[in-house]
C-alpha positions as CSV (number, residue, x, y, z in Angstrom):
1,X,19.9,-17.3,5.4
2,X,19.0,-14.2,7.4
3,X,16.1,-12.2,5.8
4,X,15.1,-8.6,6.2
5,X,11.6,-7.7,5.2
6,X,10.5,-4.3,3.7
7,X,6.9,-3.1,3.3
8,X,6.6,-1.2,0.1
9,X,4.5,0.2,-2.8
10,X,7.3,1.2,-5.2
11,X,5.0,3.5,-7.1
12,X,7.4,3.8,-8.8
13,X,10.8,2.5,-7.4
14,X,12.9,5.6,-6.9
15,X,16.3,6.6,-5.5
16,X,14.9,6.9,-2.0
17,X,13.7,3.3,-2.2
18,X,17.2,2.2,-3.3
19,X,18.7,3.9,-0.3
20,X,16.2,2.3,2.0
21,X,16.9,-1.2,0.5
22,X,20.7,-0.9,0.8
23,X,20.6,0.7,4.2
24,X,18.2,-1.9,5.6
25,X,20.3,-4.8,4.3
26,X,23.4,-3.2,5.9
27,X,21.8,-2.4,9.2
28,X,20.4,-5.8,9.7
29,X,23.4,-7.6,8.2
30,X,20.9,-9.8,6.2
31,X,21.6,-12.2,3.4
32,X,18.2,-11.7,1.7
33,X,15.8,-8.8,1.2
34,X,12.1,-9.8,1.1
35,X,9.6,-7.1,0.2
36,X,5.8,-7.3,0.6
37,X,4.4,-5.0,-2.0
38,X,0.9,-3.6,-2.7
39,X,-0.6,-4.8,-6.0
40,X,-2.9,-2.9,-8.3
41,X,-4.2,-0.3,-5.8
42,X,-2.3,1.5,-3.0
43,X,-2.7,2.4,0.6
44,X,-3.8,6.0,0.0
45,X,-6.5,4.9,-2.5
46,X,-4.7,5.3,-5.8
47,X,-4.1,3.0,-8.8
48,X,-0.4,2.1,-9.2
49,X,1.1,4.1,-12.0
50,X,2.4,0.9,-13.6
51,X,1.3,-2.7,-12.8
52,X,2.8,-4.9,-10.1
53,X,4.8,-7.0,-12.5
54,X,6.8,-4.1,-14.0
55,X,7.3,-2.7,-10.5
56,X,8.5,-6.2,-9.4
57,X,11.1,-6.2,-12.3
58,X,12.4,-2.8,-11.3
59,X,12.8,-3.9,-7.7
60,X,14.6,-7.2,-8.5
61,X,16.9,-5.4,-10.9
62,X,17.9,-3.0,-8.1
63,X,18.7,-5.6,-5.5
64,X,15.5,-7.0,-4.0
65,X,15.6,-10.8,-3.7
66,X,12.0,-11.7,-3.1
67,X,8.8,-9.8,-3.9
68,X,5.5,-10.9,-2.2
69,X,2.1,-9.4,-2.9
70,X,0.2,-7.7,-0.1
71,X,-3.4,-9.0,-0.4
72,X,-5.8,-6.4,-1.7
73,X,-8.0,-6.7,1.4
74,X,-5.1,-5.0,3.4
75,X,-3.5,-2.9,0.7
76,X,-6.1,-0.1,0.6
77,X,-6.7,0.5,4.3
78,X,-5.9,2.7,7.2
79,X,-2.4,2.3,8.8
80,X,-3.2,-0.4,11.4
81,X,-5.0,-2.8,9.1
82,X,-2.4,-2.2,6.3
83,X,0.4,-3.0,8.8
84,X,-1.3,-6.0,10.1
85,X,-1.7,-7.5,6.7
86,X,1.9,-6.7,5.7
87,X,3.5,-8.0,8.9
88,X,1.4,-11.2,8.8
89,X,2.7,-11.9,5.2
90,X,6.3,-11.5,6.3
91,X,5.6,-13.5,9.4
92,X,4.2,-16.3,7.3
93,X,7.5,-16.5,5.4
94,X,9.4,-16.4,8.7
95,X,11.6,-13.4,8.0
96,X,13.9,-12.3,10.7
97,X,13.6,-8.5,10.5
98,X,11.4,-5.7,9.2
99,X,13.1,-2.4,8.5
100,X,11.1,0.7,7.8
101,X,11.9,4.4,7.1
102,X,10.9,6.9,9.7
103,X,11.3,10.5,10.8
104,X,12.4,9.2,14.2
105,X,15.3,7.1,12.8
106,X,15.7,5.0,16.0
107,X,13.7,1.9,17.0
108,X,13.8,2.4,20.7
109,X,11.2,5.3,20.7
110,X,8.8,3.0,18.8
111,X,9.2,0.2,21.3
112,X,8.8,2.5,24.3
113,X,5.9,4.2,22.5
114,X,4.1,1.0,22.1
115,X,4.5,0.1,25.8
116,X,3.1,3.5,26.7
117,X,0.3,3.0,24.3
118,X,-0.7,-0.3,25.8
119,X,-0.8,1.2,29.3
120,X,-3.1,4.0,28.0
121,X,-5.0,2.1,25.3
122,X,-8.4,2.5,27.0
123,X,-8.0,6.3,27.3
124,X,-6.8,6.4,23.7
125,X,-9.9,4.6,22.4
126,X,-12.2,6.9,24.4
127,X,-10.4,10.0,23.1
128,X,-10.5,8.7,19.6
129,X,-14.2,8.1,19.6
130,X,-14.8,11.5,21.1
131,X,-12.9,13.2,18.4
132,X,-14.6,11.2,15.7
133,X,-18.0,12.1,17.1
134,X,-17.0,15.8,16.8
135,X,-16.7,15.3,13.1
136,X,-12.9,14.9,12.7
137,X,-11.4,12.6,10.2
138,X,-9.9,9.4,11.4
139,X,-6.2,10.5,10.8
140,X,-6.9,13.8,12.6
141,X,-8.7,12.2,15.5
142,X,-5.9,9.6,15.9
143,X,-3.3,12.3,15.9
144,X,-5.1,14.3,18.6
145,X,-5.7,11.2,20.7
146,X,-2.0,10.3,20.5
147,X,-1.1,13.8,21.5
148,X,-3.4,13.6,24.6
149,X,-1.7,10.4,25.8
150,X,1.8,11.9,25.2
151,X,2.8,10.3,21.9
152,X,3.4,13.5,19.9
153,X,6.2,14.9,22.0
154,X,9.5,13.6,23.4
155,X,10.9,10.5,21.9
156,X,8.4,10.0,19.1
157,X,6.0,12.2,17.1
158,X,3.0,10.3,15.9
159,X,1.9,13.2,13.8
160,X,4.5,12.3,11.2
161,X,3.3,10.0,8.4
162,X,6.2,7.5,8.4
163,X,6.4,7.4,12.2
164,X,2.6,6.5,12.2
165,X,3.2,3.7,9.7
166,X,6.2,2.5,11.6
167,X,4.3,2.5,14.9
168,X,1.6,0.4,13.3
169,X,4.2,-2.1,12.2
170,X,5.5,-2.4,15.7
171,X,1.9,-2.7,17.1
172,X,1.2,-5.5,14.5
173,X,4.3,-7.4,15.5
174,X,3.3,-7.4,19.2
175,X,-0.4,-8.1,18.5
176,X,0.4,-11.0,16.2
177,X,3.0,-12.4,18.6
178,X,5.5,-12.4,15.8
179,X,9.2,-13.1,16.3
180,X,10.1,-10.5,13.7
181,X,12.6,-7.9,15.0
182,X,11.7,-4.3,14.0
183,X,14.4,-1.9,12.9
184,X,14.2,1.6,11.4
185,X,16.4,4.0,9.4
186,X,16.2,7.7,9.2
187,X,14.0,8.8,6.2
188,X,16.4,10.6,3.9
189,X,15.7,14.0,2.1
190,X,12.1,14.4,0.9
191,X,9.0,14.1,2.9
192,X,6.2,11.6,2.2
193,X,3.8,14.1,0.8
194,X,6.3,16.5,-0.9
195,X,4.8,17.7,-4.3
196,X,8.0,18.9,-6.0
197,X,11.3,17.2,-7.0
198,X,14.2,19.1,-5.4
199,X,16.9,16.5,-5.0
200,X,17.8,13.2,-6.6
201,X,16.0,11.6,-3.6
202,X,12.4,12.8,-4.2
203,X,9.1,11.5,-2.9
204,X,7.0,9.1,-5.1
205,X,4.2,11.6,-4.9
206,X,6.3,14.4,-6.5
207,X,7.7,12.0,-9.2
208,X,4.2,10.7,-10.1
209,X,2.9,14.3,-10.2
210,X,5.7,15.3,-12.6
211,X,5.1,12.3,-14.9
212,X,1.3,12.5,-15.0
213,X,1.1,16.2,-15.4
214,X,3.7,16.3,-18.2
215,X,2.4,13.1,-19.8
216,X,6.0,12.0,-20.3
217,X,9.2,11.0,-18.5
218,X,10.9,14.4,-18.1
219,X,14.5,15.1,-17.3
220,X,13.4,16.1,-13.8
221,X,11.7,12.7,-13.2
222,X,14.7,10.8,-14.7
223,X,16.9,12.6,-12.2
224,X,15.0,11.0,-9.3
225,X,14.7,7.5,-10.8
226,X,17.1,4.6,-11.3
227,X,17.6,3.5,-15.0
228,X,15.6,0.3,-14.6
229,X,12.5,2.2,-13.3
230,X,12.7,4.5,-16.3
231,X,12.9,1.5,-18.6
232,X,9.9,-0.2,-16.9
233,X,7.8,3.0,-17.1
234,X,8.5,3.2,-20.8
235,X,7.8,-0.5,-21.4
236,X,4.5,-0.4,-19.6
237,X,3.3,2.7,-21.4
238,X,4.3,1.0,-24.7
239,X,2.4,-2.2,-23.8
240,X,-0.7,-0.7,-22.3
241,X,-0.9,2.8,-23.9
242,X,-1.0,4.7,-20.6
243,X,0.2,5.3,-17.1
244,X,-2.6,4.7,-14.6
245,X,-4.3,7.7,-12.9
246,X,-7.8,8.3,-11.4
247,X,-9.0,10.3,-14.3
248,X,-9.0,7.2,-16.6
249,X,-11.5,5.5,-14.2
250,X,-13.9,8.5,-13.9
251,X,-16.5,7.3,-16.5
252,X,-16.6,3.8,-14.8
253,X,-17.1,5.3,-11.4
254,X,-19.8,7.6,-12.7
255,X,-21.7,4.8,-14.3
256,X,-21.5,2.6,-11.2
257,X,-23.0,5.4,-9.0
258,X,-25.7,6.2,-11.7
259,X,-26.8,2.6,-12.1
260,X,-26.6,1.3,-8.5
261,X,-29.2,1.9,-5.9
262,X,-28.5,3.6,-2.6
263,X,-28.8,0.3,-0.8
264,X,-26.3,-1.3,-3.2
265,X,-23.8,1.5,-2.7
266,X,-24.2,1.3,1.1
267,X,-22.8,-2.2,1.1
268,X,-19.4,-1.0,-0.3
269,X,-16.5,-0.8,2.1
270,X,-15.8,2.8,3.1
271,X,-19.3,4.0,2.3
272,X,-20.1,5.5,5.7
273,X,-22.3,8.2,7.3
274,X,-24.5,8.8,4.3
275,X,-21.7,9.1,1.7
276,X,-23.8,7.1,-0.7
277,X,-26.4,10.0,-0.8
278,X,-23.6,12.5,-1.5
279,X,-22.4,10.4,-4.4
280,X,-25.9,10.3,-5.9
281,X,-26.4,14.1,-5.4
282,X,-23.1,15.0,-7.1
283,X,-22.6,12.3,-9.8
284,X,-24.2,14.3,-12.6
285,X,-22.7,17.6,-11.6
286,X,-19.0,16.8,-12.0
287,X,-16.9,16.7,-15.2
288,X,-13.8,15.0,-14.0
289,X,-12.6,12.8,-11.1
290,X,-10.8,15.8,-9.5
291,X,-13.9,17.9,-9.8
292,X,-16.0,15.1,-8.1
293,X,-13.4,14.8,-5.3
294,X,-13.5,18.5,-4.6
295,X,-17.3,18.4,-4.4
296,X,-17.3,15.5,-2.0
297,X,-14.4,16.5,0.3
298,X,-15.3,17.7,3.7
299,X,-13.6,17.9,7.1
300,X,-14.6,14.3,7.8
301,X,-14.4,12.9,4.2
302,X,-10.7,13.4,3.6
303,X,-9.1,13.0,0.1
304,X,-7.5,9.7,1.1
305,X,-10.7,8.3,2.6
306,X,-12.7,9.2,-0.5
307,X,-10.1,7.6,-2.8
308,X,-10.1,4.4,-0.8
309,X,-13.9,4.3,-1.1
310,X,-13.7,4.8,-4.8
311,X,-11.2,1.9,-5.1
312,X,-13.7,-0.4,-3.2
313,X,-16.6,0.8,-5.4
314,X,-14.6,0.1,-8.5
315,X,-13.7,-3.4,-7.3
316,X,-17.1,-4.1,-5.7
317,X,-15.5,-4.8,-2.4
318,X,-18.1,-4.9,0.4
319,X,-17.9,-4.1,4.1
320,X,-18.7,-7.8,4.8
321,X,-15.7,-9.0,2.8
322,X,-13.3,-6.8,4.6
323,X,-14.7,-7.3,8.0
324,X,-14.1,-11.1,7.9
325,X,-10.3,-10.5,7.5
326,X,-9.8,-7.9,10.2
327,X,-9.2,-10.4,13.0
328,X,-7.2,-13.1,11.3
329,X,-3.7,-13.7,12.7
330,X,-2.3,-16.0,9.9
331,X,-2.4,-15.4,6.2
332,X,-4.1,-18.2,4.2
333,X,-1.4,-18.2,1.6
334,X,1.7,-16.3,0.4
335,X,1.7,-14.9,-3.1
336,X,5.1,-14.8,-4.8
337,X,5.5,-12.1,-7.5
338,X,9.2,-12.5,-8.3
339,X,12.6,-13.5,-7.0
340,X,16.3,-13.3,-7.8
341,X,18.7,-16.3,-7.8
342,X,19.5,-15.6,-4.2
343,X,15.8,-15.3,-3.5
344,X,15.2,-18.7,-5.2
345,X,17.7,-20.3,-2.8
346,X,16.0,-18.6,0.2
347,X,12.5,-19.7,-0.9
348,X,13.8,-23.3,-1.4
349,X,15.3,-23.2,2.1
350,X,12.2,-21.8,3.8
351,X,9.5,-23.6,1.7
352,X,9.6,-26.9,3.7
353,X,8.9,-25.1,7.0
354,X,6.0,-22.9,5.9
355,X,2.6,-23.4,7.5
356,X,0.6,-22.0,4.6
357,X,0.7,-22.5,0.8
358,X,3.2,-20.6,-1.3
359,X,1.6,-19.7,-4.7
360,X,2.6,-17.6,-7.7
361,X,-0.7,-17.5,-9.6
362,X,-4.5,-17.6,-9.2
363,X,-4.9,-21.1,-10.5
364,X,-2.9,-22.8,-7.7
365,X,-5.4,-22.1,-4.9
366,X,-9.1,-21.5,-4.5
367,X,-9.7,-18.9,-1.8
368,X,-12.1,-15.9,-1.4
369,X,-9.2,-13.5,-0.9
370,X,-7.8,-14.5,-4.3
371,X,-11.2,-14.0,-5.9
372,X,-11.2,-10.4,-4.5
373,X,-7.6,-10.1,-5.8
374,X,-8.8,-11.1,-9.3
375,X,-11.5,-8.5,-9.2
376,X,-8.9,-5.9,-8.3
377,X,-6.8,-6.9,-11.3
378,X,-9.7,-6.7,-13.7
379,X,-10.7,-3.3,-12.4
380,X,-7.1,-2.0,-12.6
381,X,-6.7,-3.1,-16.3
382,X,-10.3,-2.1,-17.3
383,X,-9.1,1.2,-18.7
384,X,-6.8,-0.4,-21.2
385,X,-7.8,-1.5,-24.8
386,X,-9.2,-5.1,-24.8
387,X,-6.3,-6.7,-26.8
388,X,-3.6,-5.2,-24.6
389,X,-5.7,-5.8,-21.5
390,X,-5.9,-9.5,-22.3
391,X,-2.1,-9.8,-22.7
392,X,-1.4,-8.0,-19.4
393,X,-3.8,-10.1,-17.5
394,X,-2.1,-13.3,-18.6
395,X,0.8,-12.3,-16.2
396,X,-1.5,-13.4,-13.3
397,X,-1.2,-17.0,-14.4
398,X,2.3,-17.2,-15.8
399,X,4.1,-17.4,-12.5
400,X,6.8,-15.3,-10.8
401,X,9.1,-12.8,-12.4
402,X,12.6,-14.3,-12.4
403,X,15.9,-12.5,-12.4
């Protein structure tokens, strides 16, 4: 069975994701779609609006065959490390293709761009470090460095968010010596960061904004969501009492900064360049998470960078823990979140040829990465009432969602 891999967050699964899923299957002529999906916390440093199990159900109902979990140590990271983690999971399951959405819409510019990057990598790294020393944020410094080596004009513009992620996927495939073949489709309609819903294919950002600001599933949000996603959003709110957003976690973060020493804070991944002192200086001056972010944000400390740091603070994820997984080329396990009947056939077919364990819950394997994953789960559910939290957490040991 020929398998196409997708790298997703589904926060939540919307009409654009459905288009991407269907177009990817068609373009690669695949029998099976395998997604690797972020779990409790997401790449831009946000808690998922509903948990990974409800998002898995929505994905399977709309045609995904296999859902794998992207390990937490890669999920809340800059593009290259995020991509490396995701591609290595798909590579471990030996999928044939990975298909991503992009502004470019053609794969050749990404392949040519990577070859050009390799030829100019030394110059790129020098430029990147120079821009960082000038006080620019990492995304801005990277964009300027790409521009200087000719990767913002012509075939590919590495100033566009989906192009950047796609380029990181192609880089990861080459650097991991993977046999996965990359493909891309033109990103349809809305942009990655769009804040408003204007068509039935809207960005996840605009959909979450509508839901969380209105505190309900509005007609506008329903317009941009498939029926099963609406159902799972309602089910999760009924079971947990909320949809997740940063404001729920504000008191926990405040307490952590108040009670930990500067030295303890300094150990947290993402705590760089004296940020621990800024946290201490501002912790008692803010009245909400948004207020705190606005006090902390600078040219160097971008909103996304700060949110990622707060995720790692909340989960007590240290620099040492992340550093040991930067250089690995093979995943220690594959975590299965859910599968369809077609997905079950594919897993049975591939299982005998896997080089690493295939697991579906925390009890099946003892590994430090799973211990970090468990902390992330506990942090994510911490804002829910104890009785409801206990029921939701049981999902981690029940096994995969089946469709």
